[in-house]
C-alpha positions as CSV (number, residue, x, y, z in Angstrom):
1,X,119.7,109.5,102.4
2,X,118.9,111.5,105.5
3,X,115.6,112.7,103.9
4,X,114.6,109.1,103.3
5,X,115.3,108.1,106.9
6,X,113.3,111.0,108.2
7,X,110.5,110.3,105.6
8,X,110.9,113.8,104.2
9,X,111.3,112.6,100.6
10,X,107.7,111.5,100.2
11,X,105.6,113.2,97.6
12,X,102.5,114.9,99.1
13,X,99.5,115.6,97.0
14,X,96.2,117.2,97.7
15,X,94.3,113.9,98.0
16,X,96.7,112.5,100.5
17,X,96.6,115.6,102.6
18,X,92.8,115.5,102.7
19,X,92.9,111.8,103.6
20,X,95.4,112.4,106.4
21,X,93.1,115.1,107.8
22,X,90.3,112.6,108.0
23,X,87.9,114.5,105.8
24,X,85.5,112.0,104.1
25,X,83.3,114.3,102.0
26,X,86.1,115.9,100.1
27,X,85.0,116.3,96.5
28,X,84.4,120.1,96.7
29,X,87.3,120.6,99.0
30,X,89.6,118.8,96.6
31,X,88.4,120.8,93.6
32,X,88.9,124.1,95.5
33,X,92.4,123.0,96.6
34,X,93.3,122.1,93.1
35,X,92.2,125.4,91.7
36,X,94.3,127.2,94.4
37,X,97.2,125.0,93.6
38,X,97.0,125.7,89.8
39,X,96.8,129.4,90.6
40,X,99.9,129.2,92.8
41,X,101.7,127.3,89.9
42,X,100.8,130.0,87.4
43,X,101.4,133.1,89.4
44,X,104.3,132.2,91.8
45,X,107.9,131.9,90.8
46,X,108.3,128.3,92.1
47,X,110.5,125.7,90.6
48,X,109.1,122.2,89.9
49,X,110.5,120.9,93.2
50,X,109.3,123.9,95.3
51,X,105.7,123.8,94.0
52,X,105.3,120.2,95.1
53,X,106.7,120.8,98.5
54,X,104.4,119.7,101.3
55,X,104.1,123.2,102.6
56,X,102.6,124.5,99.4
57,X,100.2,121.6,99.0
58,X,99.1,121.8,102.7
59,X,98.6,125.6,102.4
60,X,96.3,125.0,99.3
61,X,94.2,122.5,101.3
62,X,94.1,124.9,104.2
63,X,92.9,127.8,102.2
64,X,90.4,125.6,100.4
65,X,89.0,124.4,103.8
66,X,88.5,128.1,104.7
67,X,86.6,128.8,101.5
68,X,84.5,125.6,101.9
69,X,83.9,126.1,105.6
70,X,85.5,122.8,106.5
71,X,87.1,122.6,109.9
72,X,90.6,121.1,110.0
73,X,93.0,120.5,112.8
74,X,95.8,123.1,112.5
75,X,98.2,120.8,114.4
76,X,97.7,118.1,111.8
77,X,98.1,120.4,108.8
78,X,101.3,121.8,110.4
79,X,102.8,118.4,110.7
80,X,101.9,117.5,107.1
81,X,103.5,120.8,105.9
82,X,106.8,120.2,107.6
83,X,106.7,123.8,108.9
84,X,106.8,125.2,112.4
85,X,104.2,127.7,113.7
86,X,106.2,130.8,112.7
87,X,106.9,129.6,109.2
88,X,103.2,128.7,108.8
89,X,102.0,132.1,110.0
90,X,104.4,133.8,107.6
91,X,103.0,131.8,104.6
92,X,99.4,132.3,105.8
93,X,99.7,136.1,105.4
């Protein structure tokens, strides 16, 4: 119930993250992010709930934006991921 009140129970997907970032030309970015996401799913020991956590999805979009040379607002991606700066920096490494 607390998660619902805080809106933390919402499912986040790659398309919605890209839309929240305000990126309009997102076809190649979305393809890259999906490839990264699939690689995470195959290689990392995440459960079904963990792999769909906003932090994992946001990180995939972040890395795809780096590969595709698309600038994104770090403040916005941090808020989407539900992570603080320290947690984000740890995952980024």
